N, C-alpha and C positions, 0 to 999 in steps of 0.2 A: 504494500500500500504506500502511496506517495504522500508523505507527511511534510509539514512545514519544516520540521527539523532535518529531515532527510534532504530536502531541496537545498537548504542552507549549507549543509556539509558537503554536498557534491557540487564542486565548482562548475563543471561542464554543464550540468543540469540547470544550475542557477543562471549561467550565461544564456543558455537557450531560452529560458523563460523570460529573462530580461529583454532579450532581442525581440521575442514574440510580443510582449506587452508594449514595448516602444513602437513596434511596427503597426500593431493594431491601433494604438492610440494616435499615431501619426496619420494613418489612413482615415480614421474617424474625424480628425481635425482638418486634414488637407483636401480630401476628395470632394466633400460638399462645396468647398469654395470654387472648384472648377466649373460648377453649374450655376453660380450666381452671376447675373448679368453685370452687377456693379464691379466685379472682379475681372471679367473676361471681355467686356465691351469698353471701347475708348470713351472718355468723357467728351461731351459736346465741344467741338472746336479743336480737338486734338488732331494734329496733322503729322504725318511721317516726317522725319528729319530731311531737310533739303540736302543736296549733295555737299554743300560747304559745311553745314552743321554736322552731317554724318562724319565727314573727314575730321572736323574739330573734335568730335566725340572720340575718334580713334587716337588723336593726339592726347586728349585728356587721359585716356586709359594707358597709352604708352608711357607717358610721363609720370604715371603713378599718382595722379591728383587724388584718386579715391583713397589713398593711404592716409590723407589728412582731412579730407572733406567728405561728409556724408551727403546724400541727396534724399533725405527722408525726414520730413517734419512730423514729429509725433503729436498726437492730439492731447498735449499737455499745455496748460495755461502759459507757462514760462516760454515754451517753444513757439507757440502761436503768436504771443506778443512780440517775440524777437524776430521770427522769420516770416510770419504770415500764415495763411490758411494751412491747416494740416494736410499732408499728402493723402491722396486717395488712389486706390489700386488702378482705376481706369486711366490714370495719367501715365502709367508705365507699360501699357499694352504693346507699344512699338519698341520698347527697350530690350535689346538682346545682346548681352545680358544687362539687367538693371544695375544701377550704380548706387543702391541704397547706402551701403557702408555702415559702419558702426563707430568709427574713430573720428573724433573731432579735434584735431590739433588746430585746424582752422574752422571757420564757421560752416554751417550747413549751406549748401548751394542750391537747394531745390527751388527756392523762390528768388534767385538772384537775377533772373531774366528781366530786363527792363529797369532794374533798380539803379544801375549806373550807366553812364554813356560808354560808347565804344572807346573813346579817347581815355576814359578813366581806366578801363580794363587794360588797354594797351600799356599805359604808364605803370599800372600795377604789376603787369607781367614782366615789364622791362626792369623795374626797380620797385619792388613791393613797399619798401620803407619810405619811399617818397610820398605815398598816399596814406599808408598805415604805419606810423613810426614804430609801433611795438610789434610789428609782424616778424615772424621768424621764417617766412616762406622764402625759398630761393628764387633768384631771378631766372627768367626763361628767355634771355635775349636772343638766342639762336633761332627761336621760332620766327623771328622777324625776317630772317634771311633765308629760311628754308621754304622752298616752293611746296604748295599743297599737293599731295600725292593724288594724281588723277589716273594712275595706271590701272588700278583695280576697282575703281568706283562703280563701274557698271556691273561687274561680277558680284560685288558686295551687295548692291541694291537688288539684283536678281535673287541672291541667296536669301535676303531678308523678305523678299516677296514670297518665297516658298514657305516661310514660317508665319505668314499672315500680314505682313506690312503691305498696305495697298499702293505700291508704286505702279504707275502706268508705264507703258512702253515709251511714251513721249518723255516722261520724266527721266527714265533711264537713258534714253538716247541723247538727252541734252545735258547729262551730268558732267561730262568732260568739259564742255563749254562753260558751265557754271563755275568750274574751278580754275579756268584759264586766268593767269596773272595773279592768282591769290597765294598768299603765304600761309604757313601753318599758324601763324599768329592770327591772321584774319579768320581762319577756320575755327580756332579755339574760341575766339571772341563770339563768333556767330553761334556756336554751340551754347556758350554760357548765356547769351542773350535770349535764348529760347526756353531755357529751363524754367518750368513751373508756370509758363504764361498761358497755357490752355485753360486752366481753372480760373485764372484772373479774367480772361476774356469772357468766360461763362457767367461770372458773377455780375 
């Protein structure tokens, strides 16, 4: 007979039961969410990233910005007062992968779109302490000299379309042209300027 005492003394059996309980608990918590429209459908006004924004997102990931900045405003009074409306699942439908993060060496960036001008962002990326004296963020001067990568933008957009991002053939066909003459700095700023704006437009 399987008793509580026997399970606790048998490590292999205990591990099997722990894995089983965690798996069942996870399924009960996660599976129902995939059937909720608020989780699986985009919020009104949400648009897929334009080619320049998508390229900027790649720069953001490549440079490890997610290591210090989260993109998830939790529904807590202190967060909402500081950053703006709390994040909702429908805002992240086109993010593959999402950039929620959990570390905040720097502030959360989910509602940074439209908060500052392009010139402010450019100056901040070139010399963070010129606009935020207490900042410990490194400068990203080389982004101003590096051309935005247009080599794989069409393939990237096609891949995203396969997982549900509604890019049209016309948008994919014009992607290279949209990146012509743009730098990685331009792309990163374009990405930052769109963060969290869909819900702002909805309100």
